[in-house]
N, CA, C and O of each residue as an XYZ file, in Angstrom:
520
protein
N      69.344     25.007    -23.238
C      68.871     24.623    -21.925
C      68.866     23.108    -21.779
O      69.039     22.374    -22.751
N      68.670     22.671    -20.587
C      68.717     21.245    -20.284
C      67.538     20.510    -20.917
O      66.444     21.059    -21.053
N      67.780     19.280    -21.294
C      66.720     18.404    -21.771
C      66.053     17.766    -20.566
O      66.584     17.825    -19.457
N      64.899     17.161    -20.774
C      64.176     16.525    -19.675
C      65.015     15.477    -18.957
O      64.843     15.275    -17.754
N      65.922     14.803    -19.668
C      66.732     13.745    -19.067
C      67.985     14.294    -18.389
O      68.694     13.550    -17.711
N      68.261     15.561    -18.559
C      69.443     16.175    -17.962
C      69.032     17.094    -16.814
O      67.885     17.528    -16.704
N      70.012     17.367    -15.973
C      69.775     18.371    -14.931
C      70.324     19.708    -15.411
O      71.309     19.768    -16.146
N      69.675     20.758    -14.985
C      70.131     22.110    -15.282
C      71.311     22.397    -14.369
O      71.151     22.465    -13.150
N      72.493     22.567    -14.946
C      73.682     22.822    -14.125
C      73.807     24.325    -13.869
O      73.624     25.149    -14.765
N      74.125     24.651    -12.617
C      74.133     26.053    -12.180
C      75.425     26.373    -11.429
O      75.901     25.584    -10.613
N      75.980     27.549    -11.724
C      77.010     28.147    -10.880
C      76.360     29.354    -10.212
O      75.840     30.248    -10.878
N      76.402     29.359     -8.871
C      75.831     30.445     -8.075
C      76.951     31.361     -7.607
O      77.880     30.920     -6.929
N      76.862     32.645     -7.973
C      77.871     33.641     -7.616
C      77.231     34.599     -6.615
O      76.490     35.508     -6.990
N      77.530     34.378     -5.339
C      76.900     35.147     -4.254
C      77.879     35.241     -3.100
O      78.427     34.227     -2.668
N      78.107     36.455     -2.591
C      79.094     36.639     -1.517
C      78.493     36.596     -0.114
O      79.237     36.478      0.860
N      77.186     36.687      0.016
C      76.559     36.658      1.329
C      76.279     35.201      1.714
O      75.432     34.559      1.092
N      76.975     34.669      2.729
C      76.807     33.253      3.079
C      75.374     32.869      3.435
O      74.917     31.788      3.063
N      74.665     33.730      4.146
C      73.289     33.426      4.528
C      72.388     33.337      3.296
O      71.624     32.384      3.143
N      72.482     34.325      2.433
C      71.654     34.305      1.229
C      72.058     33.147      0.312
O      71.201     32.503     -0.293
N      73.356     32.885      0.210
C      73.824     31.758     -0.602
C      73.188     30.461     -0.109
O      72.734     29.647     -0.913
N      73.154     30.268      1.203
C      72.536     29.062      1.771
C      71.041     28.997      1.476
O      70.512     27.924      1.185
N      70.363     30.133      1.549
C      68.929     30.173      1.257
C      68.672     29.813     -0.207
O      67.780     29.022     -0.513
N      69.457     30.396     -1.100
C      69.292     30.094     -2.526
C      69.611     28.627     -2.788
O      68.884     27.958     -3.523
N      70.689     28.122     -2.195
C      71.048     26.712     -2.386
C      69.953     25.778     -1.881
O      69.637     24.778     -2.524
N      69.386     26.104     -0.745
C      68.305     25.281     -0.188
C      67.101     25.256     -1.134
O      66.494     24.207     -1.349
N      66.766     26.408     -1.690
C      65.653     26.479     -2.636
C      65.968     25.745     -3.935
O      65.105     25.061     -4.485
N      67.193     25.883     -4.425
C      67.576     25.176     -5.642
C      67.571     23.669     -5.422
O      67.211     22.905     -6.318
N      67.972     23.247     -4.232
C      68.014     21.825     -3.907
C      66.625     21.192     -3.952
O      66.498     19.982     -4.137
N      65.604     21.995     -3.787
C      64.237     21.466     -3.807
C      63.714     21.242     -5.231
O      62.644     20.662     -5.417
N      64.469     21.700     -6.234
C      64.074     21.507     -7.629
C      64.824     20.288     -8.165
O      66.048     20.305     -8.301
N      64.077     19.247     -8.463
C      64.673     17.962     -8.816
C      65.601     18.030    -10.030
O      66.625     17.347    -10.058
N      65.266     18.825    -11.013
C      66.030     18.859    -12.263
C      67.220     19.816    -12.226
O      67.760     20.159    -13.277
N      67.632     20.247    -11.056
C      68.704     21.232    -10.906
C      69.902     20.616    -10.201
O      69.755     19.829     -9.266
N      71.098     20.990    -10.669
C      72.336     20.559    -10.031
C      73.263     21.777     -9.911
O      73.767     22.280    -10.915
N      73.480     22.242     -8.686
C      74.418     23.343     -8.464
C      75.819     22.732     -8.486
O      76.187     21.972     -7.590
N      76.588     23.068     -9.510
C      77.909     22.464     -9.690
C      79.009     23.231     -8.968
O      80.081     22.683     -8.711
N      78.747     24.518     -8.635
C      79.765     25.304     -7.936
C      79.149     26.590     -7.404
O      78.123     27.063     -7.893
N      79.808     27.140     -6.386
C      79.476     28.474     -5.884
C      80.760     29.289     -5.858
O      81.860     28.738     -5.830
N      80.604     30.601     -5.869
C      81.757     31.492     -5.815
C      81.330     32.796     -5.166
O      80.167     33.193     -5.249
N      82.289     33.466     -4.512
C      81.985     34.764     -3.910
C      82.904     35.872     -4.411
O      82.865     36.997     -3.912
N      83.737     35.541     -5.410
C      84.655     36.505     -6.012
C      84.603     36.359     -7.525
O      84.321     35.276     -8.038
N      84.874     37.442     -8.239
C      84.778     37.432     -9.698
C      85.703     36.389    -10.315
O      85.250     35.587    -11.131
N      86.964     36.375     -9.957
C      87.907     35.447    -10.578
C      87.545     33.998    -10.248
O      87.662     33.116    -11.098
N      87.111     33.760     -9.032
C      86.682     32.416     -8.639
C      85.464     32.002     -9.466
O      85.386     30.863     -9.928
N      84.531     32.906     -9.652
C      83.339     32.617    -10.453
C      83.726     32.243    -11.878
O      83.229     31.259    -12.427
N      84.608     33.024    -12.467
C      85.015     32.744    -13.846
C      85.743     31.413    -13.950
O      85.555     30.683    -14.923
N      86.565     31.090    -12.969
C      87.240     29.790    -12.972
C      86.234     28.643    -12.907
O      86.368     27.655    -13.628
N      85.229     28.776    -12.043
C      84.210     27.728    -11.902
C      83.369     27.604    -13.173
O      83.034     26.497    -13.595
N      83.032     28.731    -13.774
C      82.236     28.708    -15.002
C      83.036     28.078    -16.131
O      82.501     27.288    -16.909
N      84.305     28.422    -16.223
C      85.158     27.819    -17.260
C      85.274     26.306    -17.054
O      85.211     25.543    -18.018
N      85.443     25.877    -15.821
C      85.604     24.448    -15.532
C      84.327     23.665    -15.783
O      84.373     22.586    -16.375
N      83.188     24.186    -15.344
C      81.938     23.413    -15.361
C      81.047     23.662    -16.572
O      80.181     22.843    -16.882
N      81.251     24.787    -17.259
C      80.401     25.151    -18.406
C      78.915     24.919    -18.070
O      78.253     24.110    -18.721
N      78.398     25.621    -17.067
C      77.017     25.397    -16.630
C      76.000     25.878    -17.668
O      76.328     26.637    -18.580
N      74.768     25.419    -17.504
C      73.660     25.908    -18.327
C      73.195     27.276    -17.859
O      72.651     28.058    -18.638
N      73.420     27.567    -16.543
C      72.899     28.789    -15.945
C      73.890     29.343    -14.927
O      74.487     28.603    -14.146
N      74.047     30.667    -14.956
C      74.831     31.385    -13.952
C      73.892     32.359    -13.256
O      73.206     33.151    -13.901
N      73.875     32.287    -11.929
C      73.121     33.243    -11.111
C      74.168     34.135    -10.454
O      75.005     33.654     -9.690
N      74.124     35.435    -10.749
C      75.187     36.327    -10.281
C      74.645     37.486     -9.465
O      73.711     38.178     -9.872
N      75.252     37.681     -8.306
C      75.065     38.894     -7.521
C      75.939     39.967     -8.177
O      76.934     39.632     -8.820
N      75.593     41.230     -8.030
C      76.404     42.291     -8.623
C      77.573     42.687     -7.735
O      78.658     42.988     -8.233
N      77.360     42.690     -6.432
C      78.424     43.071     -5.504
C      79.049     41.807     -4.930
O      78.363     40.989     -4.318
N      80.350     41.653     -5.130
C      81.063     40.465     -4.667
C      82.192     40.874     -3.734
O      82.516     42.057     -3.626
N      82.790     39.901     -3.060
C      83.911     40.185     -2.163
C      85.079     40.821     -2.918
O      85.731     41.733     -2.408
N      85.337     40.339     -4.126
C      86.345     40.936     -5.007
C      85.786     40.928     -6.409
O      85.272     39.908     -6.868
N      85.879     42.051     -7.097
C      85.288     42.154     -8.420
C      83.791     42.358     -8.307
O      83.286     42.743     -7.253
N      83.073     42.094     -9.412
C      81.627     42.277     -9.385
C      80.945     41.396    -10.417
O      81.580     40.862    -11.327
N      79.647     41.259    -10.254
C      78.862     40.410    -11.135
C      78.800     40.914    -12.565
O      78.730     40.114    -13.498
N      78.826     42.231    -12.755
C      78.843     42.758    -14.124
C      80.100     42.313    -14.853
O      80.060     42.018    -16.047
N      81.215     42.265    -14.135
C      82.456     41.770    -14.727
C      82.339     40.314    -15.137
O      82.843     39.914    -16.187
N      81.671     39.519    -14.303
C      81.444     38.107    -14.619
C      80.611     37.997    -15.891
O      80.974     37.264    -16.811
N      79.492     38.726    -15.944
C      78.613     38.676    -17.113
C      79.337     39.113    -18.373
O      79.198     38.490    -19.426
N      80.100     40.172    -18.266
C      80.840     40.702    -19.406
C      81.842     39.676    -19.937
O      81.933     39.463    -21.146
N      82.582     39.048    -19.043
C      83.566     38.043    -19.461
C      82.893     36.849    -20.134
O      83.389     36.341    -21.140
N      81.771     36.402    -19.582
C      81.040     35.286    -20.184
C      80.653     35.643    -21.621
O      80.853     34.852    -22.543
N      80.103     36.832    -21.795
C      79.647     37.247    -23.125
C      80.793     37.446    -24.102
O      80.658     37.151    -25.289
N      81.911     37.942    -23.612
C      83.038     38.235    -24.497
C      83.917     37.029    -24.798
O      84.716     37.068    -25.733
N      83.780     35.949    -24.013
C      84.655     34.788    -24.204
C      83.884     33.470    -24.145
O      84.137     32.642    -23.270
N      82.944     33.274    -25.075
C      82.176     32.023    -25.063
C      83.054     30.791    -25.275
O      82.683     29.688    -24.873
N      84.199     30.971    -25.894
C      85.118     29.843    -26.087
C      85.658     29.332    -24.748
O      86.032     28.165    -24.638
N      85.699     30.190    -23.738
C      86.151     29.786    -22.404
C      84.998     29.361    -21.506
O      85.117     28.393    -20.755
N      83.885     30.080    -21.581
C      82.818     29.930    -20.594
C      81.550     29.276    -21.126
O      80.616     29.038    -20.361
N      81.498     28.984    -22.411
C      80.263     28.486    -22.990
C      79.274     29.630    -23.130
O      79.649     30.803    -23.112
N      78.012     29.272    -23.269
C      76.971     30.292    -23.440
C      75.807     30.025    -22.480
O      74.691     29.732    -22.909
N      76.080     30.129    -21.187
C      75.015     29.860    -20.215
C      73.950     30.952    -20.222
O      74.204     32.090    -20.614
N      72.761     30.579    -19.782
C      71.742     31.566    -19.462
C      72.266     32.313    -18.229
O      73.069     31.774    -17.468
N      71.800     33.569    -18.037
C      72.322     34.381    -16.948
C      71.174     35.087    -16.218
O      70.318     35.722    -16.833
N      71.187     34.957    -14.891
C      70.243     35.676    -14.044
C      71.028     36.542    -13.071
O      72.116     36.163    -12.637
N      70.484     37.694    -12.730
C      71.079     38.576    -11.729
C      70.145     38.598    -10.522
O      68.942     38.819    -10.658
N      70.717     38.367     -9.342
C      70.001     38.451     -8.066
C      70.766     39.450     -7.211
O      71.894     39.178     -6.801
N      70.166     40.600     -6.939
C      70.921     41.690     -6.328
C      70.070     42.563     -5.411
O      68.842     42.563     -5.494
N      70.744     43.305     -4.538
C      70.104     44.357     -3.751
C      70.171     45.692     -4.476
O      69.484     46.641     -4.099
N      70.997     45.770     -5.517
C      71.232     47.015     -6.246
C      70.355     47.033     -7.495
O      70.753     46.550     -8.554
N      69.166     47.592     -7.357
C      68.177     47.491     -8.423
C      67.867     48.819     -9.103
O      66.749     49.035     -9.571
N      68.841     49.696     -9.156
C      68.612     50.975     -9.837
C      68.362     50.729    -11.326
O      68.795     49.718    -11.879
N      67.669     51.651    -11.953
C      67.393     51.538    -13.387
C      68.697     51.487    -14.180
O      68.801     50.754    -15.164
N      69.679     52.257    -13.757
C      70.975     52.291    -14.446
C      71.650     50.918    -14.414
O      72.123     50.433    -15.441
N      71.692     50.297    -13.237
C      72.308     48.971    -13.132
C      71.512     47.917    -13.887
O      72.089     47.042    -14.533
N      70.207     47.998    -13.807
C      69.383     47.041    -14.542
C      69.653     47.156    -16.040
O      69.761     46.145    -16.734
N      69.762     48.383    -16.533
C      70.050     48.602    -17.954
C      71.410     48.003    -18.314
O      71.543     47.348    -19.348
N      72.413     48.219    -17.474
C      73.744     47.653    -17.733
C      73.696     46.124    -17.767
O      74.375     45.494    -18.577
N      72.898     45.540    -16.893
C      72.761     44.082    -16.876
C      72.037     43.586    -18.121
O      72.440     42.591    -18.723
N      70.975     44.274    -18.503
C      70.233     43.861    -19.697
C      71.110     43.938    -20.941
O      70.930     43.163    -21.881
N      72.051     44.865    -20.945
C      73.002     44.955    -22.054
C      73.915     43.726    -22.108
O      74.543     43.463    -23.134
N      73.988     42.986    -21.018
C      74.807     41.765    -20.952
C      73.981     40.525    -21.331
O      74.401     39.396    -21.080
N      72.836     40.738    -21.920
C      72.002     39.645    -22.432
C      71.592     38.671    -21.336
O      71.723     37.455    -21.482
N      71.092     39.229    -20.235
C      70.619     38.374    -19.137
C      69.181     37.948    -19.395
O      68.458     38.590    -20.157
N      68.779     36.868    -18.757
C      67.426     36.375    -18.900
C      66.503     36.865    -17.784
O      65.282     36.779    -17.913
N      67.074     37.378    -16.691
C      66.253     37.882    -15.602
C      67.053     38.731    -14.636
O      68.249     38.510    -14.444
N      66.387     39.705    -14.028
C      66.986     40.633    -13.066
C      66.070     40.653    -11.849
O      64.938     41.129    -11.931
N      66.555     40.139    -10.718
C      65.708     39.937     -9.540
C      66.256     40.657     -8.314
O      67.460     40.649     -8.055
N      65.354     41.275     -7.569
C      65.677     41.940     -6.312
C      65.714     40.890     -5.202
O      64.742     40.163     -4.996
N      66.833     40.816     -4.493
C      66.999     39.822     -3.421
C      65.922     39.932     -2.353
O      65.494     38.925     -1.789
N      65.486     41.153     -2.075
C      64.597     41.358     -0.936
C      63.172     40.863     -1.178
O      62.453     40.589     -0.216
N      62.743     40.740     -2.437
C      61.363     40.284     -2.617
C      61.103     39.470     -3.885
O      59.953     39.115     -4.141
N      62.112     39.164     -4.679
C      61.856     38.427     -5.911
C      62.541     37.058     -5.978
O      62.624     36.465     -7.054
N      63.023     36.559     -4.863
C      63.705     35.264     -4.849
C      62.807     34.154     -5.393
O      63.259     33.325     -6.183
N      61.548     34.132     -4.980
C      60.662     33.056     -5.417
C      60.282     33.191     -6.888
O      60.036     32.188     -7.559
N      60.232     34.416     -7.392
C      60.024     34.607     -8.834
C      61.188     34.003     -9.606
O      60.989     33.344    -10.626
N      62.411     34.231     -9.112
C      63.580     33.659     -9.763
C      63.524     32.131     -9.717
O      63.834     31.469    -10.707
N      63.131     31.575     -8.579
C      63.038     30.117     -8.461
C      62.003     29.553     -9.429
O      62.206     28.477     -9.992
N      60.897     30.265     -9.628
C      59.896     29.835    -10.604
C      60.502     29.808    -12.006
O      60.273     28.864    -12.762
N      61.271     30.835    -12.355
C      61.929     30.884    -13.665
C      62.856     29.682    -13.827
O      62.846     29.024    -14.867
N      63.653     29.398    -12.805
C      64.606     28.284    -12.859
C      63.868     26.954    -12.987
O      64.261     26.092    -13.774
N      62.820     26.796    -12.226
C      62.064     25.536    -12.299
C      61.494     25.316    -13.704
O      61.538     24.205    -14.232
N      60.967     26.368    -14.292
C      60.448     26.251    -15.660
C      61.578     25.957    -16.649
O      61.421     25.118    -17.535
N      62.708     26.637    -16.504
C      63.844     26.405    -17.393
C      64.367     24.980    -17.276
O      64.793     24.393    -18.271
N      64.341     24.430    -16.090
C      64.850     23.080    -15.863
C      63.974     22.028    -16.530
O      64.434     20.921    -16.810
N      62.722     22.368    -16.784
C      61.807     21.410    -17.415
C      61.979     21.357    -18.927
O      61.502     20.425    -19.574
N      62.660     22.353    -19.495
C      62.812     22.425    -20.958
C      63.836     21.427    -21.461
O      64.088     21.353    -22.663
């Protein structure tokens, strides 16, 4: 994770423009955070993660093309390409089955878009202080 003198670099993978803007606005309010890229497709997300090697990836599960589970899987299977970022899932699809699949991808948090956005922001703010 980031040191006190560094900013926590983030790639946000979200296909809903309105929600992406809301998350970006909230992230912008955290001084120690730097969103280095956004993506709304799996391949675009992987390209951005490979280029920026962020400390944290926030991934939606449903994307315009591909899906967030594919992003998480690729990150875990190819650390030589993507580094080893922390991973959070922010989704509307919160079934136990999907949550289990995400937890198998070694994520640090699984958040429901409809009511856990601020919990996720609290996690990020704490992580940025480390």
